C-alpha positions as CSV (number, residue, x, y, z in Angstrom):
1,M,41.7,18.1,9.1
2,A,41.3,21.3,7.0
3,D,37.5,20.9,6.9
4,L,37.1,20.9,10.7
5,F,35.8,24.0,12.5
6,T,38.3,25.3,15.1
7,V,37.0,26.0,18.5
8,E,39.0,28.3,20.8
9,L,38.3,27.6,24.5
10,G,38.8,30.8,26.3
11,I,37.6,29.2,29.5
12,Q,39.1,30.3,32.8
13,D,37.4,27.6,34.9
14,E,39.4,24.4,34.4
15,K,36.5,22.1,35.2
16,T,34.3,23.8,32.6
17,R,37.1,23.7,30.0
18,L,37.7,20.0,30.5
19,A,34.0,19.2,30.3
20,L,33.8,21.2,27.0
21,E,36.9,19.4,25.6
22,D,35.4,16.0,26.4
23,I,32.1,16.9,24.6
24,L,34.0,18.3,21.5
25,K,36.1,15.1,21.4
26,S,33.1,12.9,21.5
27,R,32.4,10.5,18.6
28,E,29.7,12.6,16.9
29,L,31.6,15.9,17.2
30,Q,35.2,15.1,16.6
31,Q,34.6,14.7,12.9
32,Q,33.5,18.4,12.7
33,F,35.3,20.3,15.4
34,R,38.8,20.6,16.9
35,T,39.9,22.6,19.9
36,Q,42.7,25.0,20.6
37,S,43.8,27.3,23.4
38,P,43.8,31.1,23.2
39,G,46.8,32.5,21.3
40,A,47.2,29.5,19.0
41,Q,48.2,30.2,15.4
42,D,45.0,29.2,13.7
43,T,42.2,31.6,13.4
44,P,39.2,30.1,15.2
45,D,35.7,29.7,13.8
46,L,34.2,29.7,17.2
47,V,35.3,31.2,20.5
48,I,33.8,30.1,23.8
49,I,34.4,32.2,26.9
50,D,33.1,32.0,30.4
51,M,31.7,34.8,32.5
52,Q,33.5,35.0,35.8
53,R,32.4,38.4,37.1
54,S,30.0,40.6,35.1
55,Y,28.7,40.8,31.6
56,R,30.8,44.0,31.1
57,E,34.0,41.9,31.7
58,V,32.9,39.2,29.4
59,L,32.1,41.8,26.7
60,Q,35.7,43.1,26.9
61,R,37.0,39.6,26.4
62,A,34.5,39.0,23.5
63,S,35.6,42.3,21.9
64,L,39.2,41.1,22.0
65,A,38.3,37.8,20.5
66,R,36.3,39.5,17.8
67,R,39.3,41.7,16.9
68,N,41.6,38.6,16.6
69,A,39.0,36.6,14.6
70,P,36.4,38.9,13.0
71,Q,34.6,36.0,11.3
72,A,34.3,33.8,14.4
73,E,31.2,33.3,16.4
74,I,31.3,34.0,20.2
75,F,29.6,31.8,22.8
76,V,29.4,32.8,26.4
77,A,29.1,30.3,29.2
78,S,27.9,31.2,32.7
79,V,26.4,29.6,35.8
80,H,23.9,32.4,36.2
81,I,23.1,35.5,34.3
82,D,20.5,38.1,34.8
83,P,17.9,38.1,31.9
84,E,18.7,41.8,31.3
85,D,22.4,41.1,31.1
86,L,21.8,38.2,28.7
87,L,19.8,40.6,26.5
88,H,22.7,43.0,26.5
89,L,25.0,40.2,25.5
90,F,22.9,39.3,22.5
91,R,22.6,43.0,21.5
92,E,26.4,43.1,21.5
93,N,26.4,40.3,18.9
94,I,27.2,37.4,21.2
95,D,26.0,34.4,19.1
96,D,24.9,31.9,21.8
97,F,24.8,31.2,25.5
98,I,25.7,28.0,27.3
99,Q,24.3,27.4,30.8
100,L,26.8,26.1,33.4
101,P,27.4,23.5,34.7
102,V,27.9,22.0,31.3
103,K,25.1,19.7,30.0
104,D,26.1,17.5,27.1
105,Y,22.8,17.9,25.1
106,E,22.7,21.7,25.6
107,V,26.2,22.2,24.3
108,K,25.4,19.9,21.3
109,Q,22.3,21.9,20.6
110,A,24.3,25.2,20.6
111,L,26.9,23.6,18.3
112,E,24.2,22.4,16.0
113,R,22.8,26.0,15.7
114,F,26.3,27.1,14.9
115,L,26.6,24.5,12.1
116,Q,23.2,25.5,10.7
117,R,24.2,29.2,10.6
118,R,27.5,28.3,8.8
119,E,25.6,26.2,6.3
120,Q,23.4,29.3,5.5
121,I,26.5,31.5,5.2
122,T,27.8,29.4,2.4
123,Q,24.6,30.3,0.5
124,P,24.0,33.9,1.7
125,T,21.4,34.8,-1.0
126,A,19.5,31.5,-0.8
127,Q,15.9,31.8,0.3
128,L,14.5,28.9,2.2
129,G,11.8,26.9,0.4
130,K,8.2,26.8,1.4
131,V,7.0,23.7,3.4
132,I,3.5,22.5,2.7
133,N,2.4,19.9,5.4
134,L,-0.5,17.7,4.4
135,M,-2.3,15.4,6.8
136,G,-5.4,13.3,6.4
137,T,-8.0,13.0,9.1
138,K,-8.6,9.4,8.0
139,G,-6.8,6.8,5.9
140,G,-8.0,6.3,2.3
141,I,-9.4,9.8,1.7
142,G,-6.8,10.8,-0.9
143,T,-4.2,12.7,1.1
144,T,-1.3,11.1,-0.8
145,T,-3.1,11.7,-4.1
146,I,-3.4,15.3,-3.2
147,A,0.3,15.5,-2.2
148,V,1.5,13.9,-5.4
149,N,-0.6,15.9,-7.8
150,L,0.0,19.2,-5.9
151,A,3.7,18.6,-6.2
152,V,3.5,17.9,-10.0
153,S,1.2,20.9,-10.5
154,L,3.6,23.2,-8.7
155,K,6.4,21.9,-11.0
156,R,4.3,22.2,-14.2
157,Q,3.4,25.9,-13.4
158,D,7.1,26.8,-13.6
159,A,9.7,24.3,-14.9
160,K,12.4,26.2,-13.0
161,R,10.8,25.4,-9.7
162,K,12.5,22.7,-7.6
163,V,9.9,20.6,-5.8
164,V,10.5,17.7,-3.5
165,L,7.9,15.3,-2.1
166,V,8.5,13.7,1.3
167,D,6.6,10.6,2.4
168,L,6.3,10.7,6.2
169,D,3.5,8.1,6.4
170,Y,5.8,5.5,8.0
171,Q,2.9,3.0,8.3
172,F,1.3,3.2,4.9
173,G,3.5,5.4,2.8
174,D,2.7,4.8,-0.9
175,I,4.1,7.8,-2.8
176,A,6.8,5.6,-4.5
177,L,4.1,3.1,-5.5
178,F,1.8,5.8,-6.8
179,L,4.6,7.1,-9.0
180,D,5.9,3.7,-10.0
181,L,9.3,4.4,-8.5
182,K,11.6,1.9,-6.9
183,P,13.9,4.1,-4.9
184,P,17.0,2.4,-3.4
185,H,16.9,4.6,-0.4
186,S,14.3,5.9,2.0
187,I,14.1,8.4,4.9
188,I,15.5,5.7,7.2
189,H,18.7,5.9,5.2
190,V,18.9,9.5,6.3
191,A,18.4,8.4,9.9
192,E,21.1,5.8,9.7
193,H,23.5,8.2,8.1
194,L,23.0,10.7,10.9
195,S,23.6,8.0,13.5
196,Q,26.6,6.4,11.9
197,S,28.4,9.5,10.7
198,G,27.8,11.5,13.8
199,R,26.9,14.5,11.7
200,L,24.7,17.2,13.2
201,V,23.7,18.8,9.9
202,L,22.9,16.9,6.6
203,Q,25.0,17.7,3.6
204,H,23.4,18.6,0.2
205,E,25.4,16.1,-1.7
206,F,24.3,13.2,0.6
207,M,20.6,14.3,0.4
208,Q,20.6,14.6,-3.3
209,D,21.9,11.0,-3.6
210,V,19.0,9.8,-1.3
211,L,16.3,11.4,-3.4
212,M,14.8,10.0,-6.6
213,E,13.7,12.0,-9.6
214,H,10.3,11.3,-11.2
215,D,9.6,11.9,-14.9
216,S,7.6,14.9,-14.0
217,G,10.7,16.7,-12.6
218,I,9.8,16.4,-9.0
219,Y,12.0,14.6,-6.5
220,V,10.8,12.0,-3.9
221,L,12.1,11.0,-0.5
222,S,10.2,7.7,0.1
223,A,8.8,6.3,3.3
224,A,10.4,3.6,5.3
225,K,10.4,0.2,3.7
226,A,8.8,-2.9,5.4
227,D,12.1,-4.4,6.5
228,E,13.6,-1.1,7.9
229,D,13.7,0.1,11.5
230,R,11.0,2.6,11.5
231,E,11.8,3.6,15.1
232,A,14.8,5.3,13.7
233,L,12.5,8.0,12.3
234,T,12.7,10.4,15.2
235,P,11.6,14.1,15.4
236,E,15.3,15.1,15.2
237,V,15.8,13.2,12.0
238,V,12.7,14.8,10.4
239,N,13.7,18.3,11.5
240,K,17.2,18.0,10.0
241,T,15.7,16.5,6.8
242,I,13.2,19.4,6.4
243,D,16.0,21.9,7.2
244,V,18.3,20.7,4.4
245,L,15.5,20.2,1.9
246,R,14.3,23.8,2.5
247,S,17.8,25.0,1.6
248,M,17.8,22.9,-1.6
249,Y,14.2,23.2,-3.0
250,D,11.6,25.9,-3.6
251,Y,8.8,23.7,-2.3
252,V,8.9,20.8,0.2
253,I,5.6,18.8,0.2
254,L,5.1,16.6,3.3
255,D,2.6,13.7,3.3
256,S,2.3,13.3,7.1
257,G,-0.2,10.4,6.9
258,H,-3.2,10.4,9.3
259,V,-1.8,9.5,12.7
260,F,-0.6,11.9,15.5
261,D,2.7,10.7,16.9
262,E,5.9,12.4,18.2
263,V,7.1,13.1,14.6
264,T,3.9,14.7,13.4
265,V,3.5,16.7,16.6
266,E,7.0,18.0,16.3
267,I,6.3,19.1,12.7
268,L,3.2,21.0,13.9
269,N,5.3,22.8,16.5
270,R,7.8,23.9,13.8
271,L,5.7,24.8,10.8
272,P,3.3,27.8,10.5
273,A,0.4,25.9,8.8
274,L,-1.2,22.5,8.5
275,Y,-3.3,21.5,5.5
276,L,-5.8,19.0,6.9
277,V,-7.5,16.8,4.3
278,S,-11.2,15.7,4.8
279,T,-14.2,14.7,2.9
280,L,-17.9,15.5,3.5
281,H,-18.6,11.9,4.4
282,L,-19.9,11.6,8.0
283,P,-17.3,9.1,9.3
284,V,-14.5,11.3,8.0
285,I,-16.2,14.4,9.4
286,R,-16.3,12.9,12.8
287,N,-12.5,12.2,12.6
288,T,-12.0,15.8,11.4
289,A,-13.9,17.1,14.4
290,R,-11.7,15.1,16.7
291,F,-8.5,16.3,15.0
292,L,-9.6,19.9,15.3
293,A,-10.5,19.4,19.0
294,Y,-7.2,17.8,19.7
295,L,-5.2,20.5,18.0
296,S,-7.2,23.1,19.8
297,S,-6.5,21.5,23.2
298,F,-2.9,20.9,22.2
299,D,-2.4,24.6,21.4
300,P,-5.3,27.0,20.7
301,L,-3.1,28.9,18.2
302,H,-2.9,25.8,16.0
303,N,-6.5,26.3,15.0
304,E,-5.6,29.6,13.4
305,N,-3.0,27.9,11.3
306,I,-5.2,24.9,10.1
307,R,-6.3,25.0,6.4
308,I,-9.1,22.5,5.5
309,I,-8.9,20.9,2.1
310,I,-12.1,19.0,1.1
311,N,-11.4,16.1,-1.2
312,R,-13.9,14.4,-3.5
313,H,-16.3,17.3,-3.4
314,R,-19.7,16.8,-4.9
315,S,-19.4,13.0,-4.8
316,Q,-22.5,10.8,-4.2
317,Y,-21.1,10.0,-0.7
318,E,-21.3,13.5,0.7
319,D,-23.5,13.6,3.8
320,I,-23.5,17.4,4.3
321,S,-22.9,20.4,2.1
322,L,-19.8,22.5,2.1
323,N,-21.8,25.4,3.7
324,E,-23.0,23.1,6.5
325,F,-19.5,21.9,7.2
326,E,-18.2,25.5,7.4
327,K,-21.0,26.6,9.8
328,A,-20.3,23.6,12.1
329,Y,-16.5,23.4,12.0
330,K,-14.3,25.7,10.0
331,D,-14.0,27.6,6.8
332,V,-12.7,25.5,3.9
333,F,-9.4,26.6,2.3
334,F,-10.0,24.6,-0.9
335,A,-12.3,21.9,-2.4
336,I,-11.1,19.4,-4.9
337,P,-13.9,18.0,-7.1
338,N,-14.7,14.3,-7.2
339,D,-13.5,12.7,-10.4
340,Y,-13.3,9.0,-9.7
341,P,-12.3,7.9,-13.3
342,K,-9.4,10.3,-13.4
343,A,-8.3,9.4,-9.8
344,S,-8.5,5.7,-10.6
345,S,-6.5,6.1,-13.8
346,F,-3.8,8.0,-11.8
347,L,-3.6,5.0,-9.4
348,N,-3.7,2.3,-12.0
349,R,-1.3,3.9,-14.5
350,A,1.0,5.6,-11.9
351,K,0.7,8.8,-13.9
352,P,-0.1,12.1,-12.1
353,I,-3.5,13.6,-13.0
354,P,-2.0,16.9,-14.5
355,S,0.0,14.7,-16.9
356,L,-2.9,12.4,-17.8
357,S,-5.7,15.0,-18.4
358,R,-4.6,18.6,-18.0
359,W,-8.0,20.1,-19.0
360,S,-10.2,17.9,-16.8
361,S,-11.9,19.6,-13.8
362,I,-9.8,17.9,-11.3
363,A,-6.5,18.8,-13.1
364,R,-7.7,22.4,-13.2
365,A,-8.5,22.3,-9.5
366,Y,-4.9,21.1,-8.7
367,K,-3.6,23.9,-10.9
368,R,-5.7,26.5,-8.9
369,L,-4.6,24.9,-5.6
370,A,-0.9,25.1,-6.7
371,A,-1.4,28.8,-7.6
372,K,-3.0,29.5,-4.3
373,L,-0.1,27.9,-2.4
374,A,2.7,29.1,-4.5
């Protein structure tokens, strides 16, 4: 029981207190929290108090709780609170707010935020890694090739860098195949662990066991296998996976496939930038235009955060020039030259391009792309 967080319920309203106790004793939370009444011997990690009269009264109670347990977080629960009073509470270092009457999912979200903050406290100097989200506008245009070779190039530039590659293409994920890996676990294993253990935050030790290291030094979290329940891959699972990987690795490369679904849309909502892969072949350009239009209608701000990567530049299949593309659609962030022999060798031999031919034009391009994104 020593590893459980102690929650002190300084709740005056009995109905609210009983509702919170029921939630904290639920299957998914009882493995991480235990409750106690005010004045108990153990120092609490979290104190939840309800506001009966005014925010000034609750601040007095919060101040007393803070003196008794300086390291504890303080949550305030209230039926209604004026926005200005709520702002005052947060300025006085109240850590979170719970709207009453109690709603199960809102309380669990607040507790999850508490767990995430505690996870960060254990590594106070750790800087969260950078997430690079790659998405293709069509299948078969080399998005996975770019993701793999970018990850390897980032690692080769600095051997101390910790790089992880995540295959979120749940329909056609091929990263493990591209690297000739046979991982025993996939991202679905993460989903099952969250469901079965009831944990709200993934632990580093578990995550490290799920990942597989490649000879290049990068780590891989593979896509769902054919016989696994792909519906288990929810936005919540992906969010928690990204959160823990950011705390463990300097760079988290996401191969998000080429289909908009609830998972990819959730990632777009979270991350500041999307690296959209296209070619200058007309069928692909048409899809790229549709993607840009969709993202613009979905949220106009997304267009500001989209970076276009042109793959297979200067191939015989290009239908328009780079300048024509930029005039019609959007500036290009980076162009990777066409080198079919090297790309084919990468696929056939399961060896990343930077490892096969470090001085080729395409390997140098990946090196420049890595430097630009580092």
